[in-house]
Each structure stands twice: as structure tokens, then as C-alpha cells.
C-alpha positions as a printed NumPy array, in Angstrom:
array([[145.819, 133.082,  89.349],
       [149.504, 132.279,  89.623],
       [150.502, 129.385,  91.884],
       [152.84 , 130.46 ,  94.666],
       [154.898, 128.819,  97.383],
       [153.424, 129.3  , 100.854],
       [149.998, 130.357, 101.974],
       [147.257, 128.403, 100.249],
       [149.027, 128.483,  96.897],
       [147.75 , 131.738,  95.441],
       [146.989, 135.264,  96.577],
       [143.258, 134.819,  95.935],
       [142.965, 131.488,  97.735],
       [144.999, 132.809, 100.663],
       [142.591, 135.736, 101.034],
       [139.616, 133.35 , 100.868],
       [141.338, 131.088, 103.432],
       [141.81 , 133.978, 105.887],
       [138.104, 134.838, 105.661],
       [137.001, 131.201, 105.764],
       [139.07 , 130.138, 108.771],
       [138.091, 133.187, 110.798],
       [134.433, 132.428, 110.101],
       [134.851, 128.688, 110.834],
       [136.394, 129.319, 114.261],
       [133.833, 131.967, 115.176],
       [130.991, 129.683, 114.137],
       [132.493, 127.072, 116.468],
       [132.637, 129.594, 119.311],
       [128.971, 130.38 , 118.673],
       [128.124, 126.666, 118.809],
       [127.412, 126.415, 115.089],
       [128.809, 124.033, 112.508],
       [130.906, 125.779, 109.855],
       [130.257, 125.131, 106.191],
       [132.854, 123.974, 103.696],
       [133.902, 126.407, 100.983],
       [135.123, 125.29 ,  97.579],
       [137.932, 127.793,  97.039],
       [137.817, 127.094,  93.306],
       [134.4  , 128.783,  93.144],
       [136.16 , 132.09 ,  93.846],
       [137.842, 133.405,  90.717],
       [138.452, 137.088,  91.405],
       [139.344, 139.575,  94.118],
       [135.766, 140.831,  93.785],
       [134.572, 137.349,  94.851],
       [136.849, 137.521,  97.917],
       [135.619, 141.011,  98.715],
       [131.974, 139.904,  98.47 ],
       [132.628, 136.942, 100.794],
       [134.312, 139.285, 103.272],
       [131.379, 141.698, 103.129],
       [128.874, 138.851, 103.559],
       [130.563, 137.441, 106.681],
       [132.149, 140.533, 108.207],
       [129.05 , 141.755, 110.052],
       [128.633, 138.362, 111.773],
       [132.275, 138.367, 112.842],
       [132.14 , 142.007, 113.902],
       [129.001, 141.459, 115.988],
       [130.658, 138.573, 117.862],
       [133.813, 140.586, 118.539],
       [131.9  , 143.667, 119.747],
       [129.777, 141.548, 122.095],
       [132.877, 139.983, 123.677],
       [132.755, 139.766, 127.465],
       [135.742, 139.08 , 129.703],
       [134.188, 135.901, 131.08 ],
       [134.313, 134.38 , 127.568],
       [138.125, 134.423, 127.686],
       [138.33 , 131.264, 129.85 ],
       [135.247, 129.508, 128.464],
       [136.145, 126.183, 126.837],
       [135.382, 125.428, 123.238],
       [134.081, 121.879, 123.274],
       [135.601, 120.25 , 120.212],
       [134.716, 117.062, 118.413],
       [135.617, 113.941, 120.428],
       [139.359, 113.336, 120.463],
       [140.241, 116.924, 119.514],
       [142.231, 119.338, 121.691],
       [140.271, 121.787, 123.835],
       [140.943, 125.515, 123.615],
       [139.595, 128.473, 125.539],
       [137.655, 131.084, 123.628],
       [140.486, 133.52 , 124.414],
       [143.073, 131.21 , 122.854],
       [140.961, 130.858, 119.714],
       [140.427, 134.606, 119.388],
       [144.135, 135.311, 119.849],
       [145.009, 132.71 , 117.256],
       [142.539, 133.666, 114.525],
       [142.825, 137.391, 114.934],
       [146.551, 137.655, 115.534],
       [148.634, 134.576, 114.813],
       [146.805, 133.204, 111.764],
       [146.397, 136.557, 110.034],
       [149.958, 137.713, 110.766],
       [151.331, 134.453, 109.378],
       [149.381, 134.81 , 106.146],
       [150.038, 138.551, 105.88 ],
       [153.703, 137.533, 105.773],
       [153.037, 135.251, 102.795],
       [151.011, 137.953, 101.054],
       [153.752, 140.521, 101.732],
       [156.362, 138.365,  99.988],
       [154.101, 137.87 ,  96.998],
       [153.172, 141.528,  96.561],
       [156.852, 142.489,  96.799],
       [157.488, 140.051,  93.936],
       [154.863, 142.014,  91.988],
       [156.641, 145.301,  92.773],
       [154.004, 146.489,  95.239],
       [154.735, 147.784,  98.745],
       [152.9  , 145.518, 101.223],
       [150.626, 146.766, 103.97 ],
       [152.005, 146.772, 107.5  ],
       [151.481, 143.649, 109.605],
       [151.635, 145.728, 112.781],
       [148.223, 145.766, 114.483],
       [149.03 , 148.502, 117.018],
       [149.616, 151.299, 114.507]])
């Protein structure tokens, strides 16, 4: 697992981070406390894939049950933390956060001689 500049330091840990942060925010939107992952416990792409498979159905269920009135609902953070609407959180974790890290991953896979996947969500 080669250390890299940007992202979370490696391709594997960046993939784990994408999955982890999406789950953490969605758990918060559901009123649950997110767990803490030790990224060093994940040593292969298979581990990342298994984590994705384990959490994807929970994330997917939340997204498919989205109702317009949730857009303006406030996420009540820990005391002293900034408030966000559910809509702001969903836009950030689904669009901004993933696009940012897809950019890091794209640079790294180009360095490996691989053509990166498109970061365009509307294709």
C-alpha cells in the first residue's frame, strides 16, 4: 500500500474513508452515533469492497426513502458544532466529498497507467 500525497494517504485508505464518511453522516441524519473505523484493519481492496457491501444497503435505503421535507430539516450536532440541513449534508457527502476524492484517485490511477473513471455524475 504505497503512501501518496492527497486523499487519506493511500488508494485503499481513501476508498475506506469515502465509505466511512458517507456512513458516518448518514448515521447522524438517522439520529445514530457513528462508530470509529481503524483504517489499518483494512489491508486489501477486497476488505474495502466487503465494507461497501455491508453498509451499502443501509445507505441505499435512506436515500430511496428521501422525502422533500427532509431537505430543510436541521441536523442537531454536538454542542458547539455548526448546524447543517439534511439537504446540505446529502449534497456534501454524495457530491462534494466524493468528487474531491475521485480527483485524488484519478491522479493516482493515472500514475499507475490506468485510465480513471469519470467524475461526472450526470452521464
